[in-house]
VOGU-3710 file (C-alpha; in Angstrom, 3 decimals, decimal comma):
1> mptptavlvv> 25,161/-21,484/28,066  22,450/-20,433/25,748  20,698/-23,115/24,028  21,543/-23,121/20,342  18,637/-22,702/17,928  18,025/-24,121/14,370  15,364/-23,842/11,546  15,022/-26,470/8,961  14,094/-25,491/5,383  12,558/-28,281/3,159
11> vgnevlsakv> 12,751/-27,414/-0,511  10,619/-29,410/-2,905  7,508/-29,099/-4,946  7,198/-32,963/-4,488  6,996/-32,497/-0,689  4,145/-30,010/-0,910  2,301/-32,003/-3,460  2,464/-35,256/-1,307  4,284/-36,981/-4,010  7,050/-37,682/-1,579
21> pdengpwaar> 6,550/-37,803/2,031  9,139/-35,674/4,200  11,339/-37,919/6,116  13,991/-35,360/7,064  11,819/-32,969/9,016  10,765/-35,428/11,774  14,126/-37,104/11,786  16,019/-33,797/12,087  13,531/-32,686/14,874  14,645/-35,744/16,914
31> rlrdlgvrll> 18,213/-35,536/16,168  18,510/-31,866/16,892  16,565/-32,303/20,413  19,038/-35,093/21,088  22,128/-32,604/20,471  20,465/-30,020/22,803  19,520/-27,938/19,896  16,053/-26,054/19,941  14,314/-26,416/16,706  12,414/-23,297/16,019
41> aihtvldrvd> 10,520/-24,087/12,861  10,323/-26,333/9,769  9,306/-24,372/6,699  8,558/-26,329/3,378  8,750/-24,214/0,325  8,646/-24,654/-3,423  11,417/-25,191/-6,111  11,458/-21,508/-6,343  14,468/-19,346/-6,005  12,570/-16,295/-4,616
51> divatvdrar> 10,735/-18,271/-2,081  13,768/-19,961/-0,782  15,842/-16,994/-0,569  13,345/-15,215/1,397  12,650/-18,121/3,647  16,389/-18,805/4,327  17,081/-15,110/4,695  14,536/-14,826/7,520  15,591/-18,107/9,087  19,522/-17,330/9,325
61> raadwvftsg> 18,722/-14,097/11,259  16,411/-15,957/13,708  18,182/-18,913/14,310  22,008/-19,900/15,052  21,792/-22,742/12,261  19,844/-23,042/9,233  19,645/-26,387/7,538  18,211/-26,737/3,950  16,939/-30,324/2,703  16,841/-30,941/-1,015
71> gvgpthddvt> 17,888/-28,781/-4,148  21,273/-29,251/-4,151  21,464/-31,992/-7,200  22,338/-31,595/-10,913  18,896/-30,961/-12,398  16,935/-27,952/-13,378  14,822/-27,856/-10,464  17,706/-28,035/-7,953  18,243/-24,302/-7,091  18,891/-24,168/-3,302
81> vaavaralgr> 22,551/-23,439/-3,695  21,868/-20,318/-5,982  19,216/-19,532/-3,561  21,176/-19,550/-0,474  23,913/-17,570/-2,226  21,344/-14,654/-2,887  20,256/-14,896/0,807  23,618/-14,478/1,974  24,593/-11,719/-0,289  27,369/-13,903/-2,105
91> pverspalvr> 28,246/-14,751/-5,647  28,377/-18,505/-6,624  31,703/-20,115/-7,407  32,826/-23,570/-8,553  34,933/-25,478/-5,697  38,081/-27,284/-6,983  37,681/-29,575/-3,990  34,105/-30,200/-4,816  35,112/-30,859/-8,430  37,606/-33,500/-7,297
101> aireihrahh> 35,302/-35,115/-4,990  32,849/-35,344/-7,924  35,083/-36,950/-10,244  36,119/-39,521/-8,005  32,715/-40,630/-7,113  31,703/-40,566/-10,697  34,699/-42,643/-11,947  34,188/-44,897/-8,999  30,598/-45,778/-10,375  30,858/-45,372/-13,981
111> ggaeppeaal> 34,072/-47,353/-15,205  36,254/-44,474/-14,858  34,653/-42,160/-16,978  34,418/-38,366/-16,394  31,306/-36,543/-15,013  29,095/-34,585/-17,383  28,873/-30,883/-16,881  25,549/-31,232/-15,268  27,242/-33,474/-12,606  29,875/-30,740/-12,143
121> rmadvpegtr> 27,253/-27,991/-11,518  27,156/-29,533/-7,933  30,514/-28,100/-7,375  29,051/-24,676/-7,817  28,596/-23,125/-4,206  28,243/-19,923/-2,306  31,422/-18,062/-2,238  33,221/-18,858/1,090  31,519/-22,276/1,592  33,428/-24,557/3,978
131> llgdegyptl> 33,352/-28,186/3,149  33,117/-29,997/6,147  32,788/-33,780/7,515  33,749/-36,417/5,068  36,313/-35,053/2,288  34,982/-37,607/-0,305  31,317/-36,421/0,249  31,508/-33,238/2,127  28,781/-31,137/4,056  28,422/-27,765/2,643
141> vaanvvmlpg> 28,353/-24,973/5,190  28,103/-21,090/4,114  27,871/-18,713/6,920  25,282/-20,557/9,520  23,379/-22,257/6,611  24,099/-25,887/6,113  22,917/-27,292/2,522  22,032/-30,946/2,664  20,717/-33,270/0,128  16,900/-34,285/-0,111
151> vpqffryqfd> 17,634/-37,965/0,010  16,916/-39,086/3,635  20,194/-41,438/3,722  22,288/-38,658/2,326  20,802/-36,000/4,439  21,370/-38,014/7,549  24,873/-39,085/6,513  26,102/-35,512/5,923  24,240/-34,067/8,989  25,797/-36,500/11,231
161> riahlleapp> 29,240/-35,698/9,925  28,945/-32,101/11,379  26,709/-33,127/14,231  29,507/-32,494/16,797  29,603/-28,897/16,047  26,194/-28,472/17,433  26,219/-30,320/20,585  24,976/-28,574/23,880  23,560/-29,668/27,013  20,804/-31,892/26,880
171> frlacaylsa> 17,195/-31,244/27,517  15,687/-32,787/30,341  12,427/-34,368/30,399  9,716/-35,661/32,806  6,406/-36,931/31,830  3,272/-37,617/33,784  0,447/-39,877/32,479  -3,086/-38,933/33,954  -6,608/-40,617/33,766  -8,016/-37,156/34,262
181> eegsiasald> -9,242/-34,779/31,481  -7,541/-31,635/30,382  -10,320/-29,501/31,837  -9,885/-30,868/35,313  -5,993/-30,194/35,506  -6,004/-26,966/33,685  -5,888/-24,787/36,753  -2,955/-26,925/38,280  -1,099/-26,655/35,135  -1,416/-22,872/35,071
191> gvarahagve> -0,305/-22,695/38,772  2,889/-24,749/38,028  3,582/-22,888/34,846  3,617/-19,668/36,741  5,795/-20,834/39,521  8,315/-22,516/37,260  8,901/-20,010/34,400  12,196/-21,635/33,563  10,548/-24,887/32,348  8,150/-25,782/29,490
201> igsyprfdea> 5,084/-27,570/30,284  3,002/-29,086/27,675  -0,420/-30,889/27,823  -1,309/-33,446/25,157  -4,648/-35,304/25,419  -5,591/-38,471/23,708  -8,996/-39,738/22,609  -8,113/-43,329/21,359  -8,538/-46,442/23,186  -4,984/-47,434/22,366
211> adyrvlvtie> -3,648/-45,489/25,230  -4,120/-46,249/28,945  -3,933/-42,389/29,703  -6,277/-39,520/28,912  -3,434/-36,679/29,151  0,210/-36,606/28,799  1,949/-33,845/30,642  5,516/-33,028/29,782  7,791/-30,927/31,729  11,388/-29,940/30,033
221> akdaarvaaa> 14,346/-27,776/30,730  17,967/-28,146/30,507  18,323/-28,316/34,232  17,277/-31,618/35,715  16,890/-30,102/39,296  14,285/-27,556/37,962  12,441/-30,163/36,114  12,204/-32,503/39,200  10,919/-29,454/41,218  8,305/-28,671/38,668
231> ledllgalpa> 7,176/-32,295/38,536  6,941/-32,478/42,246  4,652/-29,520/42,431  2,679/-30,696/39,561  1,885/-34,059/41,350  0,857/-32,354/44,432  -1,702/-30,065/42,496  -3,201/-32,753/40,516  -6,653/-34,245/41,566  -6,137/-37,160/43,940
241> gsvirtegpg> -5,907/-40,561/42,018  -5,282/-38,983/38,579  -1,645/-40,117/38,156  -1,120/-43,407/36,164  2,661/-43,002/36,072  5,584/-40,848/35,700  8,688/-40,816/33,959  12,160/-39,011/34,537  13,561/-36,545/34,607  16,142/-37,989/32,323
//
């Protein structure tokens, strides 16, 4: 079974100007990996329609899933939905189901008052958008593009309502914590990488006193047996006494 892939497009001047830190990118990276989905890239773009259109268009052709973060609210700088519609070549239409959901939420929080037109603009979506997950607070999906809020708790809530659609066999990971420096293990890593083309091997040095190791080597694939075989070969190729501990595959 092919590993599904994803790209995250984070939309917001506030993120690029460092006024607001991006919490959704790191969270999505961890969550997608837990689901067995390979995250290909995280792109952060300004609140400019042309920039969003170009990024989403490239991403939707490169990945199985594209997730956008931010720009789906009622204010002037919320332009993600219109940009996604352009990227997909679809007109924007007002969703009656979203109008009902927005009215119910607004009435519940404003003493039964009707929502203003600015709030109802959040019901304008690309033609053919599917409303998935929670009927009262649905997740917007057009083609393979999932449009999510930028507010972290709402991003996570709507993402998790459709997470079951993404699930794939999990990644299997083994780790080796080494006392040796990268230069002394480079040839061993090269040999194992050549012999085990079906696994990903990463090498990550540490230069601080907080860690009890110099280098972390990771071995990852969807097949636990292949990971275990690569780990065994790696341990046999490393300098004597350089392994502090290992973990996995798990």
